[in-house]
C-alpha positions in Angstrom: -24.1 -12.6 -17.0 -22.1 -15.8 -17.5 -18.6 -16.2 -16.2 -17.3 -17.0 -19.7 -18.3 -13.5 -20.8 -15.6 -11.9 -18.7 -13.4 -10.1 -21.3 -10.9 -8.6 -18.8 -10.3 -5.5 -20.8 -10.7 -2.8 -18.2 -7.6 -1.3 -16.4 -7.3 -3.0 -13.0 -4.9 -0.6 -11.3 -3.3 2.8 -11.4 -0.1 3.0 -13.4 2.6 1.3 -11.3 4.9 4.4 -11.5 2.2 6.2 -9.4 3.0 3.9 -6.5 6.7 4.7 -6.8 6.0 8.4 -7.0 3.9 8.3 -3.7 7.1 7.0 -2.0 9.6 9.2 -3.8 7.9 12.6 -3.9 7.4 12.6 -0.1 11.1 12.4 0.7 12.5 15.7 1.9 14.8 17.5 -0.6 13.7 15.3 -3.5 13.2 16.3 -7.1 12.1 13.5 -9.4 13.5 13.3 -12.9 11.2 11.2 -15.0 12.3 9.5 -18.2 9.1 8.7 -20.1 7.2 9.8 -23.1 5.0 12.9 -23.0 1.8 11.0 -22.4 3.1 9.3 -19.3 4.6 12.6 -18.0 1.3 14.4 -18.3 -0.7 11.7 -16.4 1.9 11.1 -13.7 2.4 14.8 -13.1 -1.3 15.0 -12.4 -1.4 12.2 -9.9 1.8 13.3 -8.2 0.1 16.6 -7.4 -3.3 15.2 -6.6 -2.4 12.0 -4.7 1.2 12.3 -3.7 3.0 15.4 -2.4 1.9 18.3 -4.6 5.4 18.3 -6.2 6.2 18.8 -9.8 8.1 16.3 -11.9 11.0 17.4 -14.1 11.7 15.6 -17.3 13.8 16.0 -20.4 11.7 16.6 -23.5 11.5 13.1 -24.9 9.8 12.9 -28.2 10.3 10.2 -30.8 13.4 12.0 -32.2 15.2 11.9 -28.9 14.2 8.4 -28.0 15.1 6.9 -31.4 17.9 9.3 -32.2 20.4 8.2 -29.5 20.5 11.5 -27.6 18.3 10.5 -24.8 20.9 9.6 -22.2 22.7 12.9 -22.8 19.4 14.8 -22.4 18.8 13.0 -19.1 22.3 13.8 -17.8 21.8 17.5 -18.7 18.5 17.5 -16.9 20.0 16.0 -13.8 22.8 18.6 -13.8 20.2 21.4 -14.2 18.2 20.0 -11.2 21.3 19.8 -9.1 22.0 23.5 -9.4 19.3 24.0 -6.8 21.1 23.7 -3.4 17.9 22.6 -1.7 17.8 19.4 -3.8 19.5 16.5 -1.9 18.1 13.6 -3.9 17.3 13.1 -7.6 15.5 9.8 -8.3 15.6 9.1 -12.1 12.3 7.2 -12.7 12.1 5.2 -15.9 8.7 3.8 -17.1 7.6 1.2 -19.6 8.6 2.8 -22.9 11.1 0.2 -24.1 14.0 2.7 -24.6 13.5 4.5 -21.3 13.0 1.3 -19.3 16.4 0.1 -20.7 18.5 3.0 -19.4 21.9 1.7 -18.3 22.4 2.7 -14.7 26.2 2.9 -15.1 25.7 5.8 -17.7 24.1 8.0 -15.0 26.1 9.8 -12.3 25.7 8.6 -8.7 26.0 12.1 -7.3 25.9 15.6 -8.8 26.7 18.6 -6.6 24.7 18.2 -3.4 22.4 15.6 -4.7 22.4 11.8 -4.7 21.2 10.3 -8.0 19.5 6.9 -8.2 17.8 5.1 -11.0 14.4 3.6 -10.1 12.9 1.3 -12.7 9.1 1.2 -12.7 8.0 -0.5 -16.0 4.4 -1.6 -16.1 5.3 -4.7 -18.2 7.3 -6.0 -15.2 5.4 -4.5 -12.2 1.7 -5.3 -12.4 0.3 -2.9 -9.8 1.1 0.4 -8.0 1.3 -1.3 -4.5 4.0 -3.6 -5.8 5.8 -0.5 -7.3 6.0 0.9 -3.7 7.9 -2.3 -2.8 10.2 -2.0 -5.7 10.9 1.7 -4.8 11.5 1.0 -1.1 13.8 -1.9 -1.9 15.7 0.2 -4.5 16.2 3.0 -1.9 17.3 0.5 0.8 19.7 -1.2 -1.6 21.5 2.1 -2.2 21.3 3.8 1.1 20.6 1.2 3.8 23.6 0.8 6.2 23.2 -3.0 6.7 26.8 -3.5 7.8 27.8 -3.5 11.5 26.0 -4.2 14.7 22.2 -4.0 14.8 20.6 -1.6 17.2 19.0 -3.5 20.1 15.2 -3.2 20.4 14.9 -1.3 17.2 12.1 -1.9 14.7 11.2 -0.9 11.1 7.5 -0.6 10.6 7.0 -1.2 6.9 3.8 0.0 5.1 2.1 3.2 4.0 -0.5 3.8 6.7 -2.8 6.5 8.1 -1.1 9.0 10.3 -3.2 8.1 13.4 -2.3 4.5 13.0 1.4 5.4 13.0 0.9 7.3 16.3 -1.0 4.4 17.9 1.6 1.9 16.8 4.4 4.1 18.2 2.6 4.4 21.5 2.0 0.6 21.8 5.6 -0.2 20.8 6.9 2.2 23.5 4.8 0.4 26.1 6.3 -3.0 25.4 9.9 -1.6 25.4 10.8 -0.9 21.8 13.5 1.8 21.9 13.7 2.9 18.3 11.1 2.9 15.5 11.6 3.8 11.9 8.6 4.0 9.6 9.0 3.1 5.9 8.2 4.5 3.3 9.9 7.4 5.1 10.1 11.2 4.5 13.9 11.4 4.9 16.8 9.6 3.3 18.1 9.1 6.8 15.1 6.8 7.4 16.4 4.4 4.8 20.0 4.7 6.0 19.0 3.9 9.6 16.6 1.1 8.6 19.5 -1.1 7.7 20.6 -1.0 11.4 17.3 -2.2 12.8 17.0 -5.5 14.6 13.6 -6.4 13.1 11.0 -5.3 10.5 7.2 -5.5 11.0 5.8 -5.7 7.5 2.1 -4.5 7.6 1.2 -5.3 4.0 1.8 -8.5 2.0 3.2 -7.0 -1.2 6.5 -5.8 0.2 8.2 -9.1 -0.9 11.4 -7.5 -2.4 12.0 -5.3 0.6 11.4 -8.1 3.1 13.9 -10.4 1.1 16.5 -7.6 1.3 16.0 -7.3 5.1 16.2 -11.1 5.5 19.4 -11.2 3.5 21.0 -8.8 5.9 19.9 -10.6 9.1 16.9 -8.5 10.0 14.1 -10.5 11.6 10.7 -10.2 9.9 7.4 -9.9 11.8 4.3 -10.8 9.7 0.7 -9.7 10.2 -0.8 -6.5 11.5 -2.8 -5.2 14.5 -6.3 -5.4 12.9 -9.1 -6.8 15.0 -8.7 -8.3 18.5 -7.0 -11.5 17.5 -4.6 -9.9 15.1 -3.7 -7.1 17.6 -2.6 -9.5 20.3 -0.8 -11.8 17.9 1.1 -8.9 16.4 2.2 -7.4 19.7 3.5 -10.8 20.9 5.4 -11.4 17.6 7.1 -8.0 17.9 8.1 -8.8 21.5 9.5 -12.2 20.6 11.5 -10.8 17.6 13.1 -8.1 19.8 13.6 -10.2 22.9 11.4 -7.9 25.0 10.2 -8.7 28.5 7.5 -11.4 28.0 5.3 -10.3 31.0 5.2 -6.7 29.8 4.5 -7.8 26.2 1.7 -10.1 27.3 0.1 -7.5 29.5 0.0 -4.9 26.7 -1.2 -7.6 24.2 -4.1 -8.5 26.4 -4.9 -4.9 27.1 -5.1 -3.9 23.5 -7.0 -7.0 22.5 -9.5 -6.3 25.2 -10.0 -2.8 23.8 -10.5 -4.2 20.3 -13.0 -6.8 21.6 -15.0 -4.1 23.3 -15.4 -2.3 20.0 -16.3 -5.5 18.2 -19.0 -6.2 20.8 -20.4 -2.7 20.3 -21.0 -3.5 16.7 -22.1 -7.1 17.1 -25.6 -6.0 16.0 -24.3 -5.5 12.5 -25.7 -7.9 9.9 -25.2 -8.0 6.2 -23.2 -9.3 3.3 -20.3 -7.2 2.2 -18.0 -7.5 -0.9 -14.5 -6.0 -0.6 -12.7 -5.4 -3.9 -9.7 -3.0 -4.1 -6.4 -2.5 -5.7 -4.4 -1.2 -2.7 -3.1 -4.7 -1.7 -4.3 -4.4 1.9 -7.8 -5.8 1.4 -7.6 -9.2 3.1 -6.8 -7.8 6.6 -9.9 -5.5 6.2 -12.0 -8.6 5.4 -10.6 -10.3 8.5 -11.9 -7.4 10.6 -15.3 -7.6 9.1 -15.6 -11.3 9.6 -14.4 -10.9 13.2 -17.2 -8.4 13.7 -19.8 -11.0 12.5 -20.4 -9.7 9.0 -20.6 -12.0 6.0 -17.9 -11.5 3.3 -18.5 -14.0 0.6 -16.1 -12.5 -1.9 -12.9 -10.4 -1.8 -10.5 -9.4 -4.5 -7.2 -7.6 -4.9 -5.0 -6.6 -7.7 -1.8 -8.0 -6.2 -0.8 -11.7 -6.6 -1.1 -14.3 -3.9 2.0 -13.8 -1.8 3.7 -15.6 1.1 3.4 -12.7 3.4 -0.4 -12.8 3.1 -0.8 -16.6 3.3 -2.1 -16.5 6.9 -5.0 -14.3 6.0 -5.6 -16.3 2.8 -6.0 -19.6 4.8 -8.2 -18.0 7.5 -10.5 -16.2 5.1 -10.8 -19.3 2.9 -11.6 -21.4 5.9 -14.4 -18.9 6.9 -15.9 -19.2 3.4 -14.6 -16.1 1.6 -13.9 -16.5 -2.2 -10.6 -14.7 -2.8 -9.5 -13.5 -6.2 -5.9 -12.3 -6.9 -4.9 -10.3 -9.9 -8.6 -9.6 -10.2 -10.5 -8.1 -13.1 -13.3 -5.6 -12.8 -15.5 -8.1 -14.7 -15.0 -10.7 -12.0 -16.0 -8.2 -9.3 -19.1 -7.3 -11.3 -20.1 -11.0 -11.6 -19.6 -11.3 -7.8 -22.1 -8.5 -7.2 -24.6 -10.3 -9.4 -24.0 -13.7 -7.9 -23.8 -12.8 -4.2 -26.4 -9.9 -3.9 -24.4 -8.0 -1.3 -25.8 -5.4 1.1 -22.7 -3.2 0.7 -19.9 -3.0 -1.8 -16.5 -1.6 -0.9 -14.7 -1.4 -4.2 -13.2 0.5 -7.1 -15.0 3.5 -8.6 -16.2 1.4 -11.6 -17.5 -1.4 -9.4 -19.2 1.1 -7.1 -21.1 2.6 -10.1 -22.1 -0.9 -11.1 -23.5 -1.6 -7.6 -25.3 1.7 -7.2 -27.1 1.2 -10.5 -28.6 -1.9 -8.8 -29.6 0.0 -5.7 -26.7 -1.4 -3.6 -24.8 1.0 -1.2 -21.2 1.2 -2.4 -18.1 3.2 -1.5 -14.6 3.7 -3.0 -12.1 1.5 -1.1 -9.1 3.8 -1.5 -10.7 7.0 -0.2 -12.8 5.4 2.5 -10.7 2.5 3.8 -7.1 3.4 3.1 -7.7 7.0 4.2 -8.9 5.9 7.6 -7.2 4.3 10.6 -7.4 0.5 10.5 -5.3 -0.7 13.5 -6.1 -1.5 17.1 -9.4 -0.5 18.7 -9.5 2.9 17.2 -9.2 1.5 13.7 -11.9 -1.1 14.3 -14.3 1.6 15.7 -13.7 3.9 12.7 -14.2 1.2 10.0 -17.2 -0.5 11.6 -18.8 2.8 12.5 -18.7 3.8 8.8 -20.0 0.4 7.7 -22.8 0.5 10.2 -24.0 3.8 8.7 -23.8 2.5 5.1 -25.7 -0.7 5.8 -28.5 1.4 7.3 -28.9 3.1 3.9 -29.8 0.1 1.8 -33.5 1.1 1.7 -32.5 4.6 0.6 -30.4 3.3 -2.3 -33.3 1.1 -3.4 -35.6 4.2 -3.4 -33.1 6.1 -5.5 -32.9 3.3 -8.0 -36.7 3.1 -8.2 -37.0 6.9 -8.6 -34.5 7.1 -11.5 -35.9 4.0 -13.3 -39.5 5.2 -13.3 
């Protein structure tokens, strides 16, 4: 397969609105009003139940006659008023997608509050937002822009932890931050509007994923210090703890002691898996792929190729430089066809990729798993995260012979 044959026709990410719905539907007292055509509504209702919060989406019936006939905004307002009759609804995000007319809704034509409910337009057009991770950023920034209380004195030793993470990771982060003297922690995306209100009063923000550019810019504009990186692997763990301590002016001796303690735990895990050998390809569309590659490299595995659907961003530049120095070829805004070529060129022992890439690898007798359900649905941070991820990879690398036997069986 030659590189020039890459036609780049396959979809490379979920619909961006999906990422926004993951953030919005998990807020307590929310009822989403979606302004989209019927096809978008059908698909996004499915994913909001399956992947998000098992909540329904309410939408005005928008067919061509409403969209082109000029009654759309009136239909949307009537729908908002009907939703607001439910006293349990505190927040009505009006989500517009990439149909030209719906994407162009004028915010000033919508009410800001109806009854007990706040109303906020959240624009998630696919022609502007390329991937669902970046739509999470747009959504969080939109919520903070409306609700964040950035004025006034910052709360001392208070931290926003920014990034959608596994629940166990959130608990571990909270425990470590408490040890070093952090007095208040707010996790975003949050489940309450109060999380977004209080986030504006935080002294610093630890951004765990590189695609939260708009949100980070908003924090920086309002004098909130930004902590880059994440506690993945031994080196990253110690560095992250030290950066948080410095940003919040915490006791240096305490911070250093905790940093060394947590890094030692992570190193112990890495040593336990030092026997691992193999070539791994990592290709996802979650936007957090490069820190995972960093962990694999730190454990001694070979990762010749990694790809992600997000663009190259300043918040991920440290990982980019480190991985490039260690020999990993990195593709941003990747295409499935590029990932397939990497499987052919690099002959990996394991592929951690999208479902389509996994199928391609398995057809060649190569062990493969779906990145989203096997990496993003597991703890990643500190020693516990390293043990979980490397334990899974250890088991998969041991099954290469089995996959080859399966291939031979089905090709006879």
